[in-house]
GUVO-657553 format. One line per 4 residues: number of its first residue (from 1); for each residue x, y, z of C-alpha. Coordinates in Angstrom, 1 decimal. Layout:
NUM) X Y Z ~ ...
This chain:
1) -18.7 12.5 95.0 ~ -15.0 12.0 94.8 ~ -15.5 8.3 94.0 ~ -17.8 9.2 91.1
5) -15.2 11.6 89.7 ~ -12.5 9.0 90.0 ~ -14.7 6.5 88.2 ~ -15.4 9.0 85.4
9) -11.7 9.8 85.1 ~ -10.8 6.2 84.7 ~ -13.8 5.3 82.4 ~ -12.6 4.5 78.8
13) -15.9 3.6 77.3 ~ -16.0 6.7 75.0 ~ -12.6 6.2 73.5 ~ -13.9 4.1 70.6
17) -15.8 7.2 69.3 ~ -12.5 9.1 69.1 ~ -10.8 6.3 67.1 ~ -13.9 6.0 64.9
21) -13.8 9.8 64.2 ~ -10.1 9.7 63.4 ~ -10.7 6.7 61.2 ~ -13.5 8.4 59.3
25) -11.3 11.4 58.6 ~ -8.6 9.1 57.3 ~ -11.1 7.2 55.2 ~ -12.5 10.4 53.7
29) -8.9 11.6 52.9 ~ -8.1 8.3 51.3 ~ -11.4 8.5 49.3 ~ -10.5 11.9 48.1
33) -7.1 10.7 47.0 ~ -8.5 7.6 45.3 ~ -11.5 9.1 43.7 ~ -10.5 12.7 42.8
37) -6.9 12.1 42.0 ~ -7.8 9.1 39.9 ~ -10.5 11.1 38.2 ~ -8.1 13.9 37.5
41) -5.5 11.5 36.1 ~ -8.2 10.1 33.8 ~ -9.1 13.7 32.8 ~ -5.4 14.5 32.1
45) -5.1 11.3 29.9 ~ -8.3 12.2 28.0 ~ -7.0 15.8 27.5 ~ -3.8 14.4 26.0
49) -5.8 12.2 23.6 ~ -7.8 15.3 22.6 ~ -4.6 17.3 21.9 ~ -3.0 14.3 20.1
53) -6.0 14.0 17.8 ~ -6.0 17.7 17.0 ~ -2.3 17.8 16.2 ~ -2.5 14.7 13.9
57) -5.5 16.1 12.2 ~ -3.7 19.4 11.6 ~ -0.6 17.8 10.2 ~ -2.8 15.6 7.9
61) -4.6 18.7 6.6 ~ -1.2 20.3 5.9 ~ -0.4 17.3 3.7 ~ -3.7 16.7 1.9
65) -5.5 20.1 2.0 ~ -3.1 23.0 2.1 ~ 0.5 23.3 3.2 ~ 0.5 27.1 3.0
69) -2.9 28.1 4.4 ~ -2.3 28.5 8.2 ~ -5.0 31.1 8.8 ~ -7.7 30.8 11.5
73) -10.2 29.6 8.9 ~ -7.7 27.4 7.0 ~ -8.0 23.6 6.9 ~ -5.1 22.9 9.2
77) -6.5 25.1 12.0 ~ -10.1 24.1 11.6 ~ -9.2 20.3 11.3 ~ -7.2 20.6 14.5
81) -10.0 22.3 16.5 ~ -12.7 19.9 15.2 ~ -10.7 16.8 16.0 ~ -9.8 18.0 19.5
85) -13.4 18.9 20.3 ~ -14.6 15.5 19.2 ~ -12.6 14.0 22.1 ~ -14.4 14.9 25.4
89) -12.7 15.2 28.7 ~ -14.8 13.9 31.6 ~ -17.9 14.2 29.3 ~ -17.2 17.8 28.7
93) -15.8 19.5 25.6 ~ -12.3 21.0 25.7 ~ -11.7 24.7 25.0 ~ -9.5 25.1 21.9
97) -9.5 28.0 19.4 ~ -7.4 29.3 16.5 ~ -4.9 30.8 19.0 ~ -4.3 27.4 20.5
101) -3.1 26.0 17.1 ~ 0.5 26.9 16.3 ~ 2.9 26.0 13.5 ~ 6.4 25.7 14.9
105) 9.4 24.9 12.7 ~ 11.2 21.6 12.8 ~ 14.1 22.3 15.2 ~ 16.5 20.2 13.1
109) 15.6 21.1 9.5 ~ 13.9 24.4 10.0 ~ 11.0 23.2 7.8 ~ 7.5 24.6 8.9
113) 5.9 21.1 8.9 ~ 4.7 20.9 12.5 ~ 1.3 21.6 14.2 ~ 1.1 22.2 17.9
117) -2.3 22.1 19.6 ~ -3.1 23.0 23.2 ~ -6.5 22.1 24.8 ~ -7.9 23.3 28.1
121) -10.6 22.7 30.7 ~ -9.8 25.5 33.1 ~ -11.7 28.0 35.3 ~ -10.2 30.8 33.2
125) -12.0 29.4 30.2 ~ -15.2 28.6 32.1 ~ -15.0 24.8 31.8 ~ -13.0 23.4 34.7
129) -13.3 19.8 35.8 ~ -15.6 19.4 38.8 ~ -14.3 17.3 41.8 ~ -16.3 14.8 43.8
133) -14.9 14.7 47.3 ~ -12.4 17.5 47.3 ~ -15.3 20.0 47.0 ~ -16.1 19.4 50.7
137) -12.6 20.6 51.5 ~ -12.9 23.8 49.5 ~ -11.6 22.6 46.1 ~ -14.7 22.4 43.9
141) -12.9 22.3 40.5 ~ -9.5 21.6 39.0 ~ -7.8 22.9 35.9 ~ -6.8 20.4 33.2
145) -4.8 20.9 30.0 ~ -2.5 19.2 27.5 ~ -0.4 20.0 24.5 ~ 0.7 17.8 21.5
149) 2.8 18.4 18.4 ~ 2.6 16.4 15.2 ~ 4.5 16.8 11.9 ~ 4.2 15.9 8.3
153) 7.7 14.6 8.3 ~ 9.7 13.2 5.3 ~ 9.1 9.5 4.7 ~ 12.1 7.3 3.9
157) 10.3 4.2 2.6 ~ 7.3 3.4 0.4 ~ 5.1 0.4 -0.1 ~ 2.3 -0.2 -2.6
161) 4.8 1.0 -5.2 ~ 3.7 0.3 -8.8 ~ 6.0 -1.7 -11.1 ~ 6.9 1.1 -13.5
165) 9.2 4.1 -13.2 ~ 9.6 7.5 -14.8 ~ 12.5 9.9 -14.6 ~ 12.8 12.5 -11.9
169) 12.4 16.1 -13.1 ~ 15.4 18.1 -14.3 ~ 16.2 21.7 -15.4 ~ 15.7 21.7 -19.1
173) 18.5 23.7 -20.9 ~ 18.2 22.4 -24.5 ~ 14.6 23.4 -25.1 ~ 13.4 25.3 -22.0
177) 11.1 25.4 -20.2 ~ 10.8 21.8 -19.0 ~ 7.7 20.0 -20.2 ~ 6.5 16.4 -20.8
181) 7.8 16.3 -24.4 ~ 11.4 17.0 -23.4 ~ 14.3 14.5 -23.1 ~ 17.2 14.6 -20.7
185) 20.3 15.4 -22.7 ~ 23.7 16.0 -21.2 ~ 26.0 14.3 -23.7 ~ 26.2 14.0 -27.5
189) 26.0 10.7 -29.3 ~ 29.8 10.3 -28.9 ~ 29.6 10.7 -25.2 ~ 31.0 14.2 -25.0
193) 29.4 16.7 -22.6 ~ 27.1 19.2 -24.3 ~ 27.9 22.9 -24.2 ~ 24.7 23.6 -22.4
197) 23.6 20.3 -20.8 ~ 20.3 19.6 -19.1 ~ 20.8 19.7 -15.3 ~ 19.7 17.2 -12.7
201) 20.5 17.6 -9.0 ~ 19.4 14.6 -6.9 ~ 17.3 15.1 -3.7 ~ 20.0 13.7 -1.5
205) 23.8 14.1 -1.2 ~ 26.0 11.1 -1.0 ~ 25.8 11.2 2.8 ~ 21.9 11.1 2.7
209) 21.5 14.8 3.6 ~ 18.9 16.9 1.7 ~ 20.3 18.9 -1.2 ~ 18.6 22.4 -1.3
213) 19.3 22.6 -5.0 ~ 17.2 19.6 -5.8 ~ 15.7 20.0 -9.3 ~ 13.1 17.2 -9.0
217) 9.3 17.1 -8.4 ~ 8.2 19.0 -5.3 ~ 5.2 18.5 -3.1 ~ 5.7 21.6 -0.9
221) 7.0 25.1 -1.6 ~ 10.6 25.7 -0.4 ~ 10.1 29.5 0.1 ~ 7.2 32.0 -0.2
225) 6.0 32.2 -3.8 ~ 7.7 28.9 -4.8 ~ 5.7 26.5 -7.0 ~ 5.0 22.9 -6.5
229) 4.0 20.0 -8.8 ~ 0.9 19.0 -7.0 ~ -2.1 19.2 -9.4 ~ 0.1 18.8 -12.5
233) -1.5 16.7 -15.2 ~ 0.7 13.9 -16.4 ~ 0.3 11.4 -19.3 ~ 2.6 8.4 -19.2
237) 3.1 5.6 -21.8 ~ 5.5 2.7 -22.4 ~ 9.0 3.8 -23.1 ~ 10.6 3.2 -26.5
241) 14.3 2.9 -26.9 ~ 16.5 4.6 -24.4 ~ 15.1 8.1 -24.3 ~ 14.8 9.7 -20.9
245) 11.4 11.5 -21.2 ~ 9.0 12.5 -18.4 ~ 6.1 10.7 -20.1 ~ 7.9 7.5 -20.8
249) 7.9 4.7 -18.2 ~ 10.0 1.6 -17.9 ~ 8.4 -1.6 -16.5 ~ 9.9 -3.0 -13.3
253) 10.2 -6.5 -11.9 ~ 9.3 -6.3 -8.2 ~ 10.9 -8.7 -5.7 ~ 10.8 -12.2 -7.4
257) 7.7 -11.4 -9.4 ~ 8.1 -11.7 -13.2 ~ 5.8 -12.1 -16.0 ~ 2.6 -10.3 -17.2
261) 0.2 -11.8 -14.6 ~ 2.4 -10.8 -11.6 ~ 3.1 -7.5 -13.1 ~ -0.6 -6.7 -13.6
265) -1.4 -7.9 -10.1 ~ 1.2 -5.5 -8.6 ~ -0.6 -2.6 -10.4 ~ -4.1 -3.5 -9.4
269) -3.2 -4.4 -5.8 ~ -0.7 -3.4 -3.1 ~ 2.7 -5.0 -3.1 ~ 3.8 -4.5 0.6
273) 7.6 -4.7 -0.2 ~ 9.3 -1.5 1.1 ~ 11.4 0.5 -1.3 ~ 13.9 3.1 -0.1
277) 15.6 6.1 -1.8 ~ 18.7 4.8 -3.5 ~ 17.4 1.3 -4.0 ~ 18.2 -0.2 -7.4
281) 15.2 -0.9 -9.7 ~ 15.2 -4.0 -11.9 ~ 13.7 -3.5 -15.4 ~ 11.1 -6.0 -16.6
285) 11.8 -7.4 -20.1 ~ 9.4 -5.8 -22.6 ~ 7.3 -2.7 -22.2 ~ 4.3 -4.6 -20.6
289) 2.0 -2.1 -22.3 ~ -1.1 -4.4 -22.2 ~ -0.7 -5.5 -18.5 ~ 0.0 -1.9 -17.5
293) -3.2 -0.6 -19.0 ~ -5.3 -3.5 -17.7 ~ -3.9 -3.2 -14.2 ~ -4.7 0.6 -14.1
297) -8.2 -0.1 -15.4 ~ -8.8 -2.6 -12.5 ~ -7.4 0.0 -10.1 ~ -9.8 2.7 -11.3
301) -12.8 0.4 -11.1 ~ -12.1 -0.1 -7.4 ~ -12.9 3.5 -6.6 ~ -14.8 4.6 -9.7
305) -16.4 7.7 -8.1 ~ -13.2 9.4 -7.1 ~ -12.3 12.6 -9.0 ~ -9.5 15.2 -8.9
309) -10.9 18.6 -7.8 ~ -8.5 21.2 -9.2 ~ -10.1 24.0 -7.1 ~ -9.5 22.2 -3.8
313) -6.3 20.6 -5.1 ~ -7.2 17.1 -3.9 ~ -9.1 13.9 -4.7 ~ -12.8 14.1 -3.8
317) -15.8 11.6 -3.8 ~ -13.5 8.7 -2.9 ~ -15.0 5.8 -1.0 ~ -11.7 5.6 0.8
321) -11.2 9.2 1.9 ~ -7.6 10.3 1.5 ~ -6.5 6.8 0.8 ~ -8.1 6.0 -2.5
325) -6.4 3.0 -4.2 ~ -6.2 5.2 -7.3 ~ -3.6 7.3 -5.5 ~ -0.3 5.4 -5.6
329) 3.4 6.1 -5.6 ~ 5.4 6.0 -8.8 ~ 9.1 5.6 -8.3 ~ 11.3 8.2 -10.0
333) 14.6 7.1 -11.3 ~ 17.8 9.1 -11.4 ~ 18.3 10.3 -15.0 ~ 22.1 10.8 -14.5
337) 22.6 7.1 -13.3 ~ 20.5 5.8 -16.2 ~ 22.2 8.0 -18.8 ~ 25.6 7.0 -17.5
341) 24.7 3.3 -17.8 ~ 23.4 3.8 -21.3 ~ 26.5 5.5 -22.5 ~ 28.6 2.7 -21.0
345) 26.8 0.0 -22.9 ~ 24.5 -1.3 -20.2 ~ 20.8 -1.8 -20.9 ~ 19.5 0.0 -17.8
349) 20.8 1.2 -14.5 ~ 17.7 2.4 -12.6 ~ 18.1 3.8 -9.1 ~ 15.2 5.2 -7.0
353) 15.6 9.0 -6.7 ~ 12.3 9.8 -5.2 ~ 8.5 9.1 -5.6 ~ 5.5 11.1 -6.8
357) 1.9 10.5 -5.7 ~ -0.2 9.8 -8.8 ~ -4.0 9.8 -9.1 ~ -5.0 7.6 -12.0
361) -7.7 9.5 -13.8 ~ -8.4 7.6 -17.0 ~ -6.9 5.5 -19.7 ~ -7.1 6.4 -23.4
365) -5.6 3.8 -25.8 ~ -2.3 2.8 -24.3 ~ -1.8 6.2 -22.5 ~ -2.4 6.6 -18.8
369) -3.6 10.0 -17.6 ~ -3.4 11.3 -14.1 ~ -2.5 14.0 -11.6 ~ 0.4 14.5 -9.3
373) -1.0 14.6 -5.8 ~ 0.1 14.3 -2.1 ~ 0.7 10.9 -0.6 ~ 1.9 9.3 2.6
377) 4.9 7.0 3.0 ~ 6.4 5.1 5.9 ~ 9.3 5.6 8.2 ~ 11.9 3.0 8.8
381) 13.9 3.6 11.9 ~ 17.6 4.1 11.4 ~ 17.3 5.2 7.8 ~ 17.9 8.7 6.5
385) 14.8 10.8 6.0 ~ 15.8 13.9 3.9 ~ 13.5 16.9 3.5 ~ 13.3 16.5 -0.2
389) 11.4 13.2 0.1 ~ 8.1 13.8 -1.6 ~ 6.0 11.4 0.4 ~ 5.3 12.3 4.0
393) 4.5 10.4 7.1 ~ 2.2 11.9 9.8 ~ 3.5 11.3 13.3 ~ 3.4 12.7 16.8
397) 6.7 14.2 17.9 ~ 5.9 15.7 21.3
């Protein structure tokens, strides 16, 4: 009996089962880490994509639909929710409601141009993410969430600029209020300041900072009750003489393009050269009346079904969505700089003051009719981007 007990005590034949059992536990633990943690990391990434999409859609709606309507049923909120819910997280829809869409101010400028969206898949909202292996260790679900912030921030550069320019808007003192038939007058014909001159204040100070007293065209209200120029009907025609009038355009030579054929092409198509605020504009000899009208007619034909809807305040029925080729930037020149050059004997000193978005509606004779509308620009790193820039760029900031 003692010999048998001694043999059993020394017997190691069952030790392999102990190591197998320990190895299985280690394998299961590693599987839980590899499968569940990897799955939750994927879920977190998908949730971030959902939040990013919602924030970008909300900022886009601020620009193109309504900058002021931030209600639960407004376009910014509904666009944010819809875009977020279109991006599933682990084949399940995220929870996001009106309370999850916020409109924080830009911390630098104070402008309310941001949209913050939070999306959730949590137990508290009834849609947590289910685990695969961890459920056998008492953790059947996990909470996932993400937040993103986008903004309709001022652009500091434009492409697809058309080769004609009109003056920026001023405060009319001679024959108020300002309208398309006015002319900018600050000096008499002898170069002496008028007693009550028209006033133009540029969008930017000499240091590139925004000037809150800017008199020019505005896309967004600066305070509650402020008006904007979006939706304003505008008729433009070739300039005659040196008058500075809202309806008179001067033709421009873009880059090294000169002549009627290049000029017309630059209207009907997109010249990708970037222009910045403050850039000089080179006047094309002649008024280019014929090529201007022909180029605009070609442009209208590319998206003939597009229309301006005054009730919605935007272009509808476009085959290109918000990016109809009939919506393009017109550079605005600084009337003070031009007026100064004219009084000092120069033919033209044209400097880019800002841009307006212009929807080409129709042509009648040599007159071009359209509507001032929102537009997007581009952002060149390192350049100033003042608030007063009319074009905006949609970007994620957080």
